[in-house]
C-alpha positions as CSV (number, residue, x, y, z in Angstrom):
1,R,-12.7,-43.1,98.4
2,N,-13.0,-45.7,95.6
3,I,-14.7,-48.8,96.9
4,T,-14.8,-50.7,93.7
5,G,-12.3,-53.3,95.0
6,E,-14.3,-54.0,98.1
7,L,-17.5,-54.4,96.1
8,L,-15.8,-56.7,93.6
9,F,-14.4,-58.8,96.5
10,A,-17.9,-59.5,97.7
11,I,-19.2,-60.2,94.2
12,A,-16.3,-62.6,93.5
13,I,-17.0,-64.6,96.7
14,G,-20.7,-64.8,95.9
15,L,-20.3,-65.5,92.2
16,L,-17.7,-68.2,92.8
17,A,-19.7,-69.8,95.6
18,S,-22.7,-70.1,93.4
19,I,-21.0,-71.4,90.2
20,S,-18.1,-73.5,91.6
21,S,-18.7,-77.1,92.1
22,N,-15.1,-77.8,93.1
23,K,-14.5,-76.7,96.7
24,W,-10.8,-77.0,96.2
25,A,-10.8,-74.6,93.2
26,F,-13.0,-72.2,95.1
27,T,-10.5,-72.3,98.0
28,A,-7.5,-71.8,95.8
29,A,-9.2,-68.9,94.1
30,M,-10.1,-67.2,97.4
31,L,-6.6,-67.7,98.7
32,H,-5.2,-65.9,95.7
33,L,-7.6,-63.1,96.4
34,S,-6.9,-62.9,100.1
35,I,-3.4,-64.1,100.8
36,A,-1.5,-63.6,97.5
37,D,-3.0,-60.2,96.7
38,G,-2.7,-59.1,100.3
39,L,0.9,-60.2,100.7
40,A,1.8,-58.5,97.3
41,A,0.4,-55.2,98.7
42,V,2.3,-55.5,102.0
43,I,5.5,-56.5,100.3
44,G,5.1,-53.9,97.6
45,F,4.5,-51.0,100.0
46,G,7.3,-52.1,102.3
47,W,10.0,-53.0,99.7
48,G,8.8,-51.7,96.4
49,D,10.1,-48.1,96.5
50,T,13.3,-48.9,94.6
51,N,11.8,-51.4,92.1
52,S,8.5,-49.8,91.0
53,Y,7.0,-49.6,87.5
54,K,3.8,-48.4,86.0
55,V,1.0,-50.4,84.5
56,L,-1.8,-48.5,82.9
57,G,-0.8,-45.5,85.0
58,H,-0.8,-47.4,88.3
59,T,2.3,-48.1,90.3
60,K,3.3,-51.7,90.8
61,S,6.6,-53.2,92.1
62,I,8.7,-56.1,91.3
63,A,8.8,-57.0,95.0
64,G,5.0,-57.1,95.2
65,S,4.6,-59.0,91.9
66,T,7.2,-61.5,93.0
67,A,5.5,-62.0,96.3
68,F,2.2,-62.7,94.5
69,L,3.9,-65.1,92.1
70,V,5.6,-67.1,94.9
71,C,2.5,-67.2,97.0
72,S,0.5,-68.3,94.0
73,Y,2.9,-71.2,93.4
74,L,2.6,-72.2,97.1
75,I,-1.2,-72.1,97.0
76,L,-1.3,-74.2,93.9
77,I,1.2,-76.8,95.1
78,V,-0.9,-77.3,98.2
79,Y,-4.0,-77.4,96.1
80,L,-2.5,-80.1,94.0
81,A,-1.2,-82.0,97.0
82,L,-4.3,-81.8,99.2
83,G,-7.1,-81.3,96.7
84,H,-7.0,-84.7,95.1
85,S,-7.3,-82.8,91.8
86,T,-7.0,-84.0,88.3
87,T,-5.4,-80.7,87.3
88,S,-2.3,-81.0,85.2
89,V,1.1,-80.2,86.7
90,L,1.5,-78.0,83.6
91,T,-1.4,-75.9,84.9
92,I,0.4,-75.4,88.2
93,L,3.4,-74.2,86.2
94,W,1.6,-71.6,84.0
95,L,-1.3,-70.5,86.1
96,P,0.7,-68.5,88.7
97,W,2.2,-66.4,85.8
98,V,-1.3,-65.8,84.3
99,A,-2.7,-64.9,87.8
100,T,0.3,-62.5,88.4
101,A,-0.2,-60.9,85.0
102,A,-3.9,-60.5,85.6
103,E,-3.2,-58.9,89.0
104,N,-0.8,-56.5,87.3
105,I,-3.1,-55.3,84.5
106,S,-6.3,-55.2,86.6
107,V,-6.6,-51.7,88.0
108,K,-8.9,-50.0,90.5
109,G,-9.9,-53.1,92.3
110,T,-10.9,-55.2,89.3
111,D,-8.2,-57.7,90.3
112,N,-10.6,-58.7,93.1
113,L,-12.9,-60.2,90.5
114,I,-10.6,-61.1,87.6
115,V,-7.9,-63.1,89.5
116,P,-10.1,-65.5,91.4
117,M,-12.3,-66.0,88.4
118,A,-9.3,-66.9,86.2
119,V,-7.9,-69.2,88.9
120,A,-11.2,-71.0,89.5
121,L,-11.9,-71.3,85.8
122,A,-8.5,-72.8,85.0
123,L,-8.6,-75.2,88.0
124,S,-12.2,-76.3,87.5
125,S,-11.8,-76.9,83.8
126,G,-8.8,-79.1,84.3
127,I,-6.8,-77.4,81.6
């Protein structure tokens, strides 16, 4: 059994906790890792049979990717509303698409590191 994803999950948490000075960006990144990615998997397995596609030899689904994208938007809207952030509304518009693309092209568990790092970096830098 490949445990790369589980190891990278723990590394992502530790790495983000040690380098992130913005608790709201850390929270948003972890919610992407846990809720958005988890929901994408559940939706993809449940409703992705008829809308699947391959990315780098791995099966993905439109249903799962859409679930990730919608969940990402919800997380970032709440982040903006509650986080007292200086993040641009434009970031909230493009970041879910980037996070969804990163989740799609990251294979064998690497999304557990790439997605939260990308989200935290974008939110912390105030792009």
